[in-house]
N, C-alpha and C positions, 0 to 999 in steps of 0.2 A: 383666684388670688395668685400672685406671682412673688418671686423671691428677689431680694436686692442685696447687693454687697456694697458697703461704703469703704473704699480703699483710701486710707488716710495715714498721716504720721501717728506714731504711737503717742499716747498722752493726748487724747482728743481735745481739740479746741472747742470753745463754746459754740462756734458756728457749726462745726461738725455734729455736735450734740443736738443742736436745733434741727438739723436736717434728719438725723436719725429719729428723733422724736416725731417729727412730721411724717416720716416714712412709715413708721409703725401703725399709723392709722389707715394706710393705704395698701401696704404689702403684707402678704401672709407671713413672710419671714424677712427679717432685716439683720444682717450681720455686719459688725465692724471688723475690718481686716487691716492690721497695721502693715504698712508698705514693707518694712524691713523683715517681716515674718513670712513673706511669700517666698516660695521656692520654685525656681524654673529648672526644668530638666530637658536635656536633649540626649536621646539614646535611640533605641529602635522606635520609640514613640516619644511624643512631646508631653511634657507635664507642667502644669502650673497649679500649685497647691498652697493651701494654708492649713497647717496641721494635717488632718486626714481628708480635708475637703478639697475638691477640685473647683477652681474658679469658673470652669466651663459649665458648671451646673446651675449657675445663677441666670436668671432671666434678664437682669440688667445690672451693670456695675457703674457706680458713681465714683470716679476717682477724685481725690482731693490731694493732688501731688504738688508739694511745694518745691522751691528751688533747691533745697538741701537734698531732696530725694529724686531730683529730676533725672539723673543718670540711670539709676536703677529702675525708676518708674517708667522710663522710656522703654526698657526691655520688657517690662510687664505688659504694657499696653501694646507693644509690638507683637507679642505672642497672642494677646487677645484679638488683635487685628487679624492674625492668621486664621484663627478659629471663628471669626465673624461674631464675636460676642457683642451684644448691644451695649453701647456706652456713648457718651456725648462727643468724644473726639478720638482721632487716630493718634498714633505715636508721633507723627510729624508735628502735631500741634504743640507737643512739649518742647521740641526743638525751636519752634517759632516763639512761643509765649515766654520761654525762660531765657531768651536772649534779646535784649532790648533793641539791638540793631536789626535782628531778623524780624522782630515785630514791626518796626517802622518800615522796613524794606517791603515786606509783604503787604502791609496796610496801604502803602503808597501805590502799589500795583493795582489795587482794587479801588483807587480813587478816594482813599481816606486822607483828609488833610492832616499833616504832621509838621512839627517844627523842623527847620533845617538842622540836620544832624550829621556830624562827621565822625567816622570811626577810625581809630588808629591804634597801632601797637608800638609806636616809637616815640620816645621823648623828643627827638629831633623834629619829627614831622608835626608833633603837637605844638612845639614852639613856633614852627613856621606857619601853622594854620591859625594860631591865635592872633597873628597880625592882621588877618583878613576878617576878623570877627569884631563885633562891638560888645563892650562890657556893659553890664555883667554877663558872664558866660556860665552856662550850667555844665557841670562835669559829672558824668555818671559812670559807674562800673557797669559792665555789660550785663552782669547777673545780679545787680543790686535789687533790693525789694524793700517795701515798707518805708521808703524814704532814706534808708541807710545806704551809704555809698553814693549819696548825691551831694554835690557841693556847688555853692554859688561863688564865683570868683569875681571880685570887683575890679581887679587890675592885673597888669602883666607880671608884676613881681610875685604876687600871690599865685598866679597861674604857673609860672615857671617852677616855683617851690613845690607845688602839688604834683606837677608832671615828673619832677625828679624823684619824689617819693614813690609815686606809682610805678616808675620805671624800675626802681630798686626792688619793689615788691612783685615785679613781673605782671603787672596788671594792664590789660588793654582798657582803653577808655573811649567814651563818647563825649564829643563836644557839641553842645546844643544851644541854639539861639534861645535867649531868655525871653519869655513872653510876659510882658508887663501885666500884672494883675495883683489884686489885694491879698494874695496868699490863699486863693481858693481854687478848688477843682471840682469837677462834676463826674459822678459815676453813674453808669447805667448798667443793669444786669440783664443779659439776653438769655432767654430759654426758648429755643426754637424760633418761631416767628413772632414772639411776644417780648416786650420789655416788662419784666416782672418786678422791677424795683429801680428806683433812682433817688439820688440825694446829692446835696452839695456838702463838701468837706471844707471847713474853714480853719486855717492855721491859728495857733495861739499867738498872742501878741509878740512881735519881734522875730517870728519864724516865717519863712517863705514856704516851707513844706507843710502840707495839710494832713499828712498821714496820721492815723490814730496812735501809732507807735510813738509819735512825736508830739502828742497833745492836741491834735486836731479834733474838732467837734462837728457832729452831723447836723444838717438842717434840711428841712423839706425842700424838695426841688423837683419840678416836673419838666422833663426833657422837652425841648422844642422838636418840631417835626424834623428839622435838619439834623439835630443831635441823635434822634431815633435812627435815622437813615445811616448816620455815621456808625452807630453801634452795630447795626445789622451788616454793614459792609465789613467792619472789623472782624465780626464773628466769621463771616465768609472767608476773609483773608487768613484767619487763624485756623480755619477748618473745624471750628468747635461750635457745637449747638448750645453749650452753656458757657457763658463768658461775661466777665466784668470788664467794662471799658472805661478808662479814666481819660478825661478831657480837660484842657485848660481853655478858658474862654478869652479870645483875643479880639482886636479890632476887626480882624478879617474873618471872624467866626471861630467856632470851637475846633480845637486841634487835639488829636489823640497823642498822649504821651506814654501810655502803657496799657497793656491788657493783662488780665489775671484769670487763670484757669481754676484758681483755688481761692476765690474771694471770701473775705470775712463778711458776714451778714449781721452780726450782733448789733452794730451801731445802726445800720440801715433799717433794721426791723423796728427800731424805736421811733422812726419817722413815719408820717402818714403816707408819704410817697414810696416807702419801702415796706409797708405793713404786709404781713403774711408772706414775705419773700421765700421763706423756707418751704412753706406749703406749696407755693407756686412752682418752685424748682422741682420738688419731688413729684408733683402731679404731672409735670412734663415728662419726667423719667417713667412714670407709670404708664402714661399714654404711649410712650415709645415702645413699650413691650407689646402693644397691640398691633404694631405695624408689621 
């Protein structure tokens, strides 16, 4: 029997609780460690501790690092990299997955289909670029999540107003081609060389964004072989063995719009195609300790 630490934000989410409950059936010891309670030390020796326990003593660490904790979480994982502690991804994955442009850039390098996206930090360049795009246009903040910080602009007047506001707030932005669809996206969760869960998210009436934060509802959905291959390539591009991949279906096929190192699984677990997803993720972690 082996030991597991789940590294996540304080105030555990339901998804984190589900993973911990499943892990307790497979691991001898399972500890929840709040990210902001970890201490990193550089002196004559290196130290990475929570209270009096060293994180180096765990057989496997399952990080649940969200965007709010990405900066500090990066340094935690970087030190764990140095000591070769087993976990699903290296520190570099945080830099890729928590920056939407970095995600699409790396994904494209691995042959993953993505929507045309332009990254800019200037109001002037955004105004110039918008003339070369067809409306509606999707505007995203680089570190947005859960559908927040995502806007759909129907015309030039609205676009210029948004650009001006974001410039005042010193926010870089992504301009993305809008993919015509009925307000749906598809998610697949990768654990190693297996798709452990999938489903479709459907936006509430009048909303283009299907995120659950915004009222989206889950529906059974089995990934096509093409979509499975996209998920595996996205995981390779992100350098993560555990990853959620979000895709929008278009006339040209499915395209990746986002990846998530810290996916919610509560809603997915209610579908037949996402059933037992927590157990499958944890079983993968347990199997990794045997390698």
